[in-house]
GUZA-934267 format. One record per atom (N, C-alpha, C): residue in one letter; x, y, z. Coordinates in steps of 0.1 Angstrom, whole numbers, padded with zeros to 4 digits, always signed. Each point is the difference from the previous one (the first is absolute). Last residue first. Layout:
AXYZ;...
***
This chain:
F+0843+0792+1029;F-0005-0014-0001;F-0009-0001-0012;P+0038+0036+0029;P-0008-0004-0012;P-0004-0015+0000;R+0011+0030+0045;R+0006-0009-0009;R-0009-0004-0012;S-0010+0047+0021;S+0001-0014+0006;S+0007-0008-0011;G+0003+0056+0011;G-0008-0010-0006;G+0001-0014+0007;A+0008+0058+0010;A+0004-0014+0002;A-0010-0010-0007;L+0007+0052-0017;L-0006-0008+0011;L+0004-0014-0001;S+0020+0052-0016;S-0004-0014-0004;S-0004-0007+0012;V+0006+0054-0018;V-0001-0009+0012;V-0004-0014-0005;R+0022+0049-0024;R-0007-0013-0001;R+0001-0007+0014;K+0003+0051-0029;K+0004-0007+0012;K-0008-0013+0001;L+0019+0037-0041;L-0011-0008+0006;L+0005-0007+0012;V+0017+0038-0039;V+0002-0004+0014;V-0013-0007+0004;R+0030+0022-0044;R-0012-0008+0003;R+0002-0007+0014;R+0024+0043-0033;R-0002-0008+0012;R-0013-0008+0000;E+0033+0017-0043;E-0012+0004+0008;E-0001-0010+0012;T+0034-0004-0034;T+0001+0014+0005;T-0011+0005+0008;E+0003-0043-0023;E+0009+0000+0011;E+0002+0014+0006;P-0045-0018-0027;P+0013+0007-0002;P+0008+0000+0013;F-0031-0042-0008;F-0003+0014+0000;F+0013+0008+0000;A-0024-0055-0010;A+0011+0009+0003;A-0005+0015+0001;T-0033-0041+0012;T+0006+0006-0012;T+0012+0009+0005;R-0020-0045+0026;R+0000+0014-0001;R+0007+0005-0013;S-0029-0046+0027;S+0011+0005-0007;S+0000+0016+0000;H-0023-0049+0026;H+0000+0014-0003;H+0013+0004-0007;L-0037-0045+0014;L+0014+0005-0003;L-0001+0015-0002;T-0035-0034+0030;T+0003+0009-0011;T+0015+0001-0002;A-0023-0025+0035;A-0009-0002-0012;A+0003+0009-0011;Q+0022+0000+0044;Q-0003-0014-0002;Q-0008-0003-0012;N+0010+0044+0017;N+0013-0006-0006;N-0002-0015-0002;D-0035+0042+0003;D+0002-0013+0005;D+0011-0007-0007;W-0007+0055+0009;W-0002-0011-0009;W+0003-0013+0007;Y-0011+0056+0004;Y+0002-0012+0009;Y-0002-0012-0009;V+0011+0056-0007;V-0004-0013-0006;V+0003-0011+0009;I-0007+0056+0004;I+0005-0012+0006;I-0005-0012-0008;D+0006+0057-0011;D-0005-0014-0002;D+0007-0010+0009;G+0011+0048-0004;G-0009-0004+0010;G-0006-0014-0001;L+0016+0026-0044;L+0005+0003+0014;L-0010-0004+0010;E-0002-0027-0045;E-0003+0014+0004;E+0005+0002+0014;W+0009-0039-0043;W+0000+0005+0014;W-0004+0015+0000;H-0013-0041-0032;H+0007+0013-0002;H-0001+0007+0013;H-0004-0055-0014;H-0004+0011+0009;H+0009+0013-0003;E-0018-0048-0026;E+0011+0009+0001;E-0005+0012+0008;Y-0013-0055-0006;Y-0005+0014+0002;Y+0012+0009+0002;R-0008-0053-0024;R+0007+0012+0006;R-0008+0012+0002;Y-0009-0044-0023;Y+0002-0003+0015;Y+0006+0012+0007;K-0008-0001-0048;K-0013-0002+0007;K+0001-0003+0015;P+0039+0005-0031;P-0007+0012+0005;P-0013-0002+0007;Q+0039-0037+0000;Q-0010+0005-0009;Q-0007+0012+0006;Q+0035-0029+0021;Q+0003+0014-0004;Q-0010+0006-0011;I+0001-0047+0018;I-0003+0010+0011;I+0001+0014-0005;H+0013-0035-0030;H-0015+0000+0003;H-0003+0010+0010;E+0045-0008-0009;E-0006+0007-0011;E-0015+0001+0002;R+0023-0026+0030;R+0004+0015+0002;R-0006+0008-0011;L-0004-0047-0002;L-0009+0005+0010;L+0003+0015+0002;R+0028-0023-0030;R-0014+0001-0005;R-0010+0006+0010;A+0045-0009+0013;A+0000+0011-0010;A-0014+0002-0005;I+0007-0036+0029;I+0000+0012+0007;I+0000+0012-0010;L+0003-0043-0018;L-0013+0002+0006;L-0001+0013+0007;A+0041-0013-0019;A-0009+0003-0010;A-0014+0003+0006;E+0034-0016+0029;E+0003+0014-0005;E-0010+0004-0010;A-0003-0044+0015;A-0004+0009+0010;A+0002+0014-0004;E+0015-0034-0028;E-0015+0000+0000;E-0005+0010+0010;A+0046-0009-0001;A-0004+0007-0013;A-0015+0002+0000;P+0019-0024+0038;P+0003+0014-0001;P-0005+0007-0013;P-0027-0042+0021;P+0013+0002-0006;P+0003+0014-0003;L-0032-0007+0040;L-0001-0003-0014;L+0014+0001-0005;G-0009+0009+0046;G-0009-0012-0003;G-0002-0003-0015;L+0011+0050+0021;L+0004-0013+0004;L-0009-0010-0005;L+0017+0052-0016;L-0012-0009+0003;L+0005-0014+0003;E+0022+0053+0003;E+0002-0014-0003;E-0012-0008+0004;S+0021+0055-0009;S-0008-0010+0007;S+0003-0014-0005;E+0010+0059-0002;E+0006-0013-0002;E-0008-0011+0009;T-0025+0044-0017;T+0009-0003+0010;T+0005-0015-0002;H-0034+0023-0027;H+0013+0002-0004;H+0011-0005+0010;T-0050-0001+0005;T+0002-0002-0014;T+0015+0000-0005;S-0028-0020+0046;S+0005+0013-0005;S+0005-0002-0014;L-0036-0030+0029;L+0012+0000-0009;L+0003+0014-0005;F-0040-0031+0022;F+0010+0008+0009;F+0014+0000-0007;L-0054-0006-0011;L+0012-0005-0007;L+0012+0009+0006;V-0048-0014+0026;V+0007+0010-0007;V+0013-0006-0007;K-0053-0011+0026;K+0013-0005-0006;K+0007+0011-0008;K-0036+0004+0044;K+0002+0001-0014;K+0014-0005-0004;G-0019+0005+0045;G+0001-0014-0006;G+0001+0001-0015;S-0001+0036+0036;S-0012-0002-0009;S+0000-0014-0006;E+0035+0013+0032;E-0013+0005+0005;E-0012-0004-0009;P+0047-0011-0010;P-0003-0005+0013;P-0013+0004+0006;H+0013-0012-0052;H+0000+0012+0008;H-0004-0004+0014;T+0026-0032-0033;T-0013+0002+0005;T+0000+0013+0009;R+0034-0015-0044;R-0002+0003+0014;R-0015+0002+0004;V+0035-0023-0038;V-0015+0004+0001;V-0002+0001+0015;L+0042-0008-0007;L-0002+0008-0012;L-0014+0004-0001;P+0025-0011+0047;P-0009-0005-0010;P-0001+0009-0012;H+0045+0002+0028;H-0014+0003+0003;H-0008-0006-0011;P+0055-0002+0020;P-0011-0004-0009;P-0014+0004+0006;F+0050+0022+0007;F-0011-0006+0008;F-0012-0003-0010;G+0058+0007-0001;G-0013+0001-0007;G-0011-0006+0008;P+0054+0022+0009;P-0011-0010+0002;P-0012+0003-0008;G+0044+0018-0022;G-0004+0000+0014;G-0011-0010+0002;L+0023+0006-0042;L+0007+0011+0008;L-0004-0001+0015;I+0005-0039-0041;I-0010+0007+0009;I+0007+0010+0009;D+0016-0017-0051;D+0002-0001+0014;D-0012+0007+0008;R-0003-0023-0050;R+0002+0013+0007;R+0001-0002+0015;A-0010-0035-0033;A+0014+0004-0002;A+0003+0013+0008;P-0044-0021-0002;P+0009-0007+0009;P+0015+0005-0001;T-0038+0036-0009;T+0002-0013-0006;T+0011-0008+0009;R-0036+0043+0008;R+0013-0006+0004;R+0000-0014-0006;Y-0024+0048-0017;Y-0002-0014+0004;Y+0013-0006+0004;R-0003+0045-0014;R-0014-0001+0005;R-0003-0014+0005;P+0048+0032-0002;P-0007-0012-0004;P-0015+0000+0005;Y+0041+0034-0005;Y-0014+0001+0004;Y-0008-0012-0004;E+0055+0022+0006;E-0009-0011-0004;E-0014+0002+0006;A+0047+0032-0014;A-0010-0004+0009;A-0009-0011-0006;E+0052+0007-0015;E-0013+0005-0002;E-0010-0005+0011;L+0054+0008+0009;L-0009-0009-0006;L-0014+0006-0002;G+0041+0017+0024;G+0000+0003-0014;G-0009-0010-0008;Q+0007+0003+0048;Q+0009-0008-0007;Q+0001+0002-0015;A-0030+0023+0029;A+0013+0004+0005;A+0011-0009-0007;K-0045-0009-0010;K+0004+0013-0006;K+0014+0004+0005;R-0020-0038+0019;R+0004-0003-0014;R+0005+0013-0007;Q-0018+0003+0044;Q+0013-0006+0000;Q+0005-0003-0014;A-0043+0017+0004;A+0010+0010+0005;A+0014-0006+0000;N-0035-0029-0008;N+0003+0008-0012;N+0009+0012+0003;S-0015-0029+0035;S+0009-0007-0009;S+0003+0008-0012;I-0031+0018+0030;I+0014-0001+0006;I+0009-0007-0009;H-0045+0001-0013;H+0006+0014-0001;H+0014+0000+0006;R-0024-0040+0004;R+0004+0002-0014;R+0006+0014-0002;L-0019-0010+0041;L+0012-0007-0001;L+0006+0001-0014;F-0042+0018+0007;F+0010+0008+0007;F+0013-0007+0000;P-0039-0021-0017;P+0006+0009-0009;P+0010+0009+0006;N-0017-0051+0013;N+0001+0013+0005;N+0007+0010-0009;Y-0030-0044-0016;Y+0013+0003+0006;Y+0001+0015+0003;T-0041-0037-0004;T+0004+0013-0005;T+0013+0004+0007;I-0027-0049-0010;I+0009+0008+0008;I+0002+0013-0008;H-0039-0042+0003;H+0007+0010-0008;H+0009+0008+0009;Q-0033-0049-0004;Q+0007+0009+0008;Q+0009+0009-0009;L-0048-0030-0010;L+0014+0002-0002;L+0005+0011+0009;G-0047-0016-0003;G+0009-0007+0010;G+0015+0003-0003;E-0032+0009-0040;E-0005-0002+0013;E+0010-0008+0009;I+0004+0010-0048;I+0008+0008+0010;I-0005-0001+0014;K-0020-0024-0038;K+0015-0002-0001;K+0007+0007+0012;A-0047+0005-0007;A+0003-0013+0005;A+0015-0002+0001;K-0016+0040-0020;K-0003-0001+0014;K+0004-0013+0007;T+0003+0004-0047;T+0011+0007+0007;T-0002+0000+0015;E-0034-0019-0027;E+0012-0008+0000;E+0012+0007+0007;E-0041+0023-0005;E-0001-0011+0010;E+0012-0009+0000;D+0004+0052-0016;D-0008-0012-0004;D+0002-0011+0010;L+0002+0052+0015;L+0008-0011-0006;L-0009-0011-0005;D-0016+0039+0024;D-0001+0000-0014;D+0009-0010-0007;L-0001+0009+0048;L-0013-0005-0004;L-0001-0002-0015;Y+0039+0020+0019;Y+0000-0014+0002;Y-0014-0006-0005;A+0006+0046-0002;A+0009-0006-0010;A+0000-0015+0002;Q-0024+0026+0030;Q-0007-0001-0013;Q+0009-0007-0010;H+0020+0009+0041;H-0011-0009+0002;H-0007-0002-0013;I+0034+0032+0002;I+0005-0014-0002;I-0010-0011+0004;N+0002+0054-0014;N-0009-0009+0006;N+0004-0015-0003;Y+0028+0049+0002;Y-0004-0011-0008;Y-0008-0010+0008;W+0017+0057-0001;W-0002-0013+0008;W-0006-0010-0009;S+0032+0049-0005;S-0010-0010-0005;S-0001-0012+0009;T+0018+0056+0000;T+0001-0014+0006;T-0011-0008-0006;D+0031+0047-0015;D-0013-0006+0003;D+0002-0015+0004;G+0033+0036-0013;G-0001-0005+0014;G-0014-0006+0003;G+0005+0039-0039;G+0006-0013+0003;G-0002-0004+0015;V+0000+0052-0010;V-0004-0011-0010;V+0007-0013+0005;S+0003+0039+0026;S-0010+0005-0009;S-0005-0010-0010;P+0017-0015+0050;P+0005+0007-0012;P-0011+0005-0009;L-0005-0005+0055;L-0002-0007-0013;L+0007+0008-0011;E-0005-0007+0059;E+0004+0008-0011;E+0000-0008-0013;I-0021-0019+0037;I+0004+0012+0007;I+0004+0011-0011;A-0030-0050+0006;A+0007+0009-0010;A+0002+0014+0007;H-0005-0054+0019;H-0005+0014+0001;H+0008+0010-0009;L-0012-0057+0009;L+0009+0009-0006;L-0006+0014-0002;L-0005-0052+0026;L-0007+0013-0003;L+0011+0010-0004;S-0005-0058-0001;S+0007+0012+0003;S-0009+0012-0002;G+0001-0059+0010;G-0004+0012-0008;G+0008+0012+0004;A+0009-0046+0015;A-0014-0001-0004;A-0005+0011-0009;S+0052-0020+0004;S-0009+0009+0006;S-0014-0002-0005;P+0035-0042+0002;P-0002+0013-0007;P-0010+0009+0007;I+0032-0040+0016;I-0014+0004+0003;I-0002+0014-0007;P+0042-0022-0007;P-0008-0011+0005;P-0015+0003+0002;T+0026+0028-0037;T+0002-0002+0014;T-0008-0012+0004;W+0000+0020-0044;W+0011-0008+0002;W+0003-0003+0015;Q-0034+0030-0017;Q-0004-0014-0004;Q+0011-0010+0003;H-0007+0051+0007;H+0005-0010+0010;H-0003-0014-0003;D-0029+0033-0029;D+0011+0004+0010;D+0003-0012+0009;A-0016-0004-0051;A-0006+0000+0013;A+0011+0003+0010;H-0003+0016-0054;H+0005-0009+0010;H-0009+0001+0012;P+0012+0022-0053;P-0010-0006+0008;P+0005-0010+0010;T+0034+0039-0016;T-0008-0010-0007;T-0010-0007+0010;L+0023+0051-0003;L+0000-0012+0008;L-0010-0010-0006;E+0031+0047-0017;E-0011-0009-0001;E+0001-0012+0010;G+0027+0045+0013;G-0002-0009-0012;G-0013-0008+0001;N+0022+0032+0032;N-0010+0006-0009;N-0003-0009-0012;G+0017-0013+0053;G+0005+0009-0011;G-0012+0005-0008;T+0004-0031+0041;T-0006-0004-0013;T+0003+0010-0012;Y+0002+0015+0054;Y+0004-0012-0007;Y-0008-0001-0013;G+0019+0041+0039;G-0011-0008-0006;G+0006-0012-0008;D+0022+0040+0021;D-0005-0009+0011;D-0010-0010-0005;P+0019+0033-0030;P+0011-0006+0007;P-0004-0010+0011;T-0035+0006-0039;T+0007+0010+0008;T+0012-0007+0007;N-0040-0016-0029;N+0013+0002-0006;N+0008+0012+0007;A-0039-0037+0020;A+0003+0013-0005;A+0014+0001-0007;V-0032-0026+0036;V+0001-0005-0014;V+0002+0013-0008;A+0006-0012+0053;A-0001+0011-0010;A+0002-0006-0014;V-0019-0025+0047;V+0011+0001-0011;V-0003+0011-0009;V-0013-0017+0053;V-0004+0008-0011;V+0011+0002-0010;D+0009-0028+0035;D-0015-0002-0001;D-0006+0008-0011;P+0052-0016-0004;P-0009+0009+0008;P-0015-0003-0002;A+0039-0038-0001;A-0006+0009-0009;A-0009+0010+0008;K+0046-0034+0011;K-0013+0006+0004;K-0005+0010-0011;G+0043-0026+0002;G-0012-0007-0005;G-0013+0006+0003;G+0046+0016+0008;G-0004-0009+0010;G-0012-0008-0004;S+0017+0035-0027;S+0011-0010+0001;S-0003-0011+0010;N-0043+0023-0021;N+0013+0006+0004;N+0010-0011+0002;S-0047+0004-0032;S+0007-0007+0011;S+0014+0006+0003;A-0033+0012-0036;A+0003+0009+0011;A+0006-0007+0012;L-0024-0031-0034;L+0002+0014-0003;L+0002+0007+0013;V+0014-0048+0007;V-0011+0005-0008;V+0003+0015-0003;P+0028-0049+0019;P-0002+0014-0002;P-0012+0003-0009;V+0013-0039+0035;V-0006+0001-0013;V-0002+0014-0004;D+0015-0014+0044;D+0010-0006-0010;D-0006-0001-0014;E-0024+0018+0038;E+0012+0008-0001;E+0010-0006-0010;P-0055-0005-0004;P+0011-0006+0007;P+0013+0008-0002;P-0045+0027-0003;P+0006-0010-0007;P+0012-0007+0008;N-0047+0026+0010;N+0013+0000+0006;N+0008-0011-0006;F-0050+0030-0005;F+0009-0010-0006;F+0014+0002+0006;I-0044+0016+0026;I+0010+0005-0009;I+0009-0012-0005;S-0052-0008+0015;S+0013+0003+0006;S+0010+0004-0011;G-0054+0007-0008;G+0010-0010+0003;G+0012+0005+0006;F-0039+0026-0012;F-0002-0011-0010;F+0010-0011+0003;Y-0002+0042+0024;Y-0014-0005+0001;Y-0001-0013-0008;T+0040+0026-0001;T-0001-0011+0010;T-0014-0004+0003;S+0011+0037-0030;S+0004-0013-0005;S-0003-0011+0009;F-0006+0045+0014;F-0010-0004-0009;F+0003-0015-0005;R+0033+0021+0027;R-0013-0002+0008;R-0011-0006-0009;L+0040+0014-0021;L+0002-0013+0007;L-0013-0003+0008;L+0001+0041-0022;L+0000-0011-0010;L+0001-0014+0007;A+0006+0039+0026;A-0014-0002-0003;A-0002-0011-0011;G+0044+0012+0012;G-0007-0006+0011;G-0014-0003-0003;E+0025+0024-0031;E+0004-0014+0000;E-0007-0007+0011;T-0027+0041-0016;T+0014-0002+0004;T+0003-0015-0001;L-0039+0023-0031;L+0004-0008+0012;L+0015+0002+0003;E-0046+0013-0032;E+0012+0007+0004;E+0004-0006+0014;Q-0033-0013-0046;Q+0004-0003+0014;Q+0013+0008+0003;R-0033-0009-0041;R+0001+0013+0007;R+0004-0002+0015;K-0019-0044-0024;K+0003+0013-0006;K+0002+0011+0011;F+0005-0057-0006;F-0005+0010+0009;F+0004+0014-0005;V-0005-0052-0021;V+0006+0013-0002;V-0007+0010+0009;L+0008-0057-0004;L-0009+0011+0005;L+0008+0013-0002;I+0002-0056-0020;I+0006+0013+0004;I-0011+0010+0004;F-0013-0045-0006;F+0014-0002+0001;F+0008+0013+0002;H-0050-0014-0002;H+0006+0008-0010;H+0015+0000-0001;E-0027-0026+0033;E-0007-0001-0013;E+0007+0007-0011;R+0017-0001+0044;R-0001-0014-0004;R-0007-0001-0014;L+0002+0042+0021;L+0014-0003-0005;L-0001-0015-0005;A-0038+0017+0020;A+0002+0006-0013;A+0013-0004-0006;A-0010-0013+0044;A-0008-0008-0009;A+0002+0006-0014;K+0021+0023+0034;K+0006-0013-0001;K-0008-0008-0010;L-0018+0041+0012;L+0012+0002-0009;L+0007-0013-0002;K-0037+0000+0029;K-0005+0003-0013;K+0012+0001-0010;L+0009-0004+0046;L-0005-0013-0005;L-0005+0002-0015;I+0014+0039+0023;I+0011-0009-0003;I-0004-0013-0005;T-0034+0030+0013;T+0008+0005-0012;T+0011-0009-0003;D-0026-0009+0038;D-0007-0003-0012;D+0007+0004-0012;P+0018+0012+0043;P+0002-0014-0004;P-0008-0004-0013;H+0015+0051+0006;H-0010-0009+0006;H+0003-0015-0004;Q+0040+0038+0003;Q-0011-0005-0008;Q-0009-0010+0007;P+0035+0046+0009;P-0004-0013+0004;P-0012-0005-0008;Q+0030+0038-0023;Q-0010-0003+0011;Q-0001-0014+0004;N+0027+0017-0037;N+0005+0006+0012;N-0009-0004+0012;A-0011-0009-0046;A+0009-0010+0006;A+0006+0004+0013;D-0046+0013-0026;D+0011+0007+0005;D+0009-0010+0008;L-0042-0004-0040;L+0008-0006+0012;L+0012+0009+0003;G-0032+0003-0039;G-0007+0004+0013;G+0008-0005+0012;T+0007-0027-0046;T-0002+0014+0003;T-0007+0002+0013;V+0027-0040-0032;V-0007+0003+0013;V+0000+0015+0002;V+0004-0038-0044;V+0004+0013+0005;V-0008+0002+0013;A+0017-0047-0027;A-0011+0008+0004;A+0005+0013+0006;G+0018-0049-0031;G+0001+0013+0007;G-0013+0007+0003;L+0015-0033-0044;L+0000-0001+0015;L+0000+0014+0006;A-0004-0008-0047;A+0004-0014+0004;A-0001-0002+0015;G-0031+0038-0019;G+0012-0005-0006;G+0003-0014+0006;N-0027+0044+0015;N-0005-0008-0012;N+0012-0005-0007;I-0005+0010+0054;I+0006+0005-0013;I-0005-0008-0011;P-0028+0007+0047;P+0009-0008-0008;P+0005+0007-0012;T-0014+0022+0048;T-0004-0001-0014;T+0009-0009-0008;I-0016+0016+0053;I+0010-0009-0007;I-0006-0002-0014;Q-0006+0037+0045;Q-0005-0007-0012;Q+0011-0008-0007;I-0014+0026+0051;I+0010-0006-0008;I-0007-0007-0012;D-0020+0022+0039;D+0006+0010-0008;D+0008-0006-0012;S-0022-0025+0037;S-0009+0003-0011;S+0006+0011-0010;A+0022-0014+0041;A+0002-0009-0011;A-0009+0003-0011;N+0021+0035+0036;N-0013-0007-0004;N+0002-0009-0012;Q+0040+0012+0035;Q-0006+0005-0012;Q-0013-0008-0003;V+0019+0009+0050;V+0002-0009-0011;V-0008+0005-0012;P+0024+0022+0048;P-0012-0001-0009;P+0003-0009-0012;L+0025-0009+0047;L+0000+0010-0011;L-0012-0002-0009;P+0000-0015+0053;P+0003-0004-0014;P+0000+0012-0010;G+0013+0010+0052;G-0011-0007-0007;G+0003-0003-0014;N+0031+0022+0029;N-0013+0008+0001;N-0011-0007-0008;L+0047-0013+0001;L-0005-0001+0014;L-0013+0007+0002;T+0022-0025-0046;T-0002+0013+0007;T-0006-0002+0014;Q+0026-0024-0048;Q-0006-0002+0013;Q-0002+0014+0007;T+0021-0004-0042;T-0014-0004-0002;T-0007-0002+0013;P+0048+0009-0004;P-0009+0012+0000;P-0015-0003-0002;L+0033-0036-0002;L-0002+0005+0013;L-0009+0013+0000;L+0017-0023-0040;L-0012-0004+0005;L-0004+0006+0014;A+0042+0007-0025;A-0012+0005-0008;A-0013-0003+0007;R+0041-0015+0019;R-0001+0015+0001;R-0012+0005-0007;S+0009-0046-0003;S-0004+0003+0014;S-0002+0016+0001;V+0018-0016-0040;V-0014-0003+0001;V-0005+0003+0014;Q+0046+0006-0009;Q-0008+0009-0007;Q-0015-0002+0001;N+0037-0012+0038;N-0006-0006-0011;N-0009+0010-0007;T+0022+0010+0041;T+0009+0001-0011;T-0005-0007-0013;L-0017+0026+0051;L-0002-0010-0011;L+0010+0002-0011;Q-0007+0029+0038;Q+0007-0012+0005;Q+0000-0011-0011;N-0023+0042-0004;N+0014+0003-0001;N+0008-0013+0004;I-0047+0004+0006;I+0004-0004-0014;I+0015+0002-0002;D-0026+0012+0040;D+0009-0011+0000;D+0003-0005-0014;A-0031+0035+0010;A+0014+0005+0000;A+0010-0012+0000;L-0048-0004+0003;L+0005+0000-0014;L+0014+0005+0000;N-0018-0026+0044;N-0004+0011-0008;N+0007+0001-0013;S+0004-0037+0032;S-0010+0008+0006;S-0005+0012-0008;M+0019-0053-0009;M+0005+0014-0001;M-0012+0009+0005;
***
């Protein structure tokens, strides 16, 4: 393409977002890497990044420094960012490709054709998703063949109370297991079933006058609603090599390789272990915050907030690799 006017020919949101970063008048000015500070949070995980303007092109040293910090701290909190959706996409793609789920495995915001938008409105608005209720600790897209590597969530509007997000350090949760439990779960495969298929099933049950079902564990007597993709219960982080306990706390699941009753009891014990306060950091959002979290090493949850107040955040998820 010969000039920036050709952006009108593009239909992909990422392509449209990235084209303006190219210029015919030489390189755009890059933010000075020395302006950026990374301060660890005194808690279970996380670090705060200050001095960075996510609207600007970033120096390679900065991106490498941020990637190293994410491997160490698992979540990064960028303060006071004012970004358009395009700018959020541009900044996010420094860290990887956009997550593109399979069209036959629905995720949050999937349309009737199976496509999910590149930028998802996590909001209790007519064009948003997740409403205003509590969300239990989970890893995003864990039920897909290739879960996302991480996400960046940008705070646009916030309620006066509630809507806080907690992240859980499932690497430390694994390290703190006793050696007998570690040996028992090493090599086991675990299935997380698609919660969106359960939502569809419950809507059908409601139409038939039946109560909704929210099972946490699939026993042999319960029908499977859709395909299940086994992943290691003890996952190896693809970049750091750290071991993590790759287990959401409430999503319907099934552990393979053990008798059903024993497997269900073991999963319940591991879930209780993960939810201990010592593994949790609770983030109280401020306008302009971006939180970038490693979906391969953390779970996250949300507290409820008043349905009469708006909470609008924009999320970009990044492509991951097959868990091993």
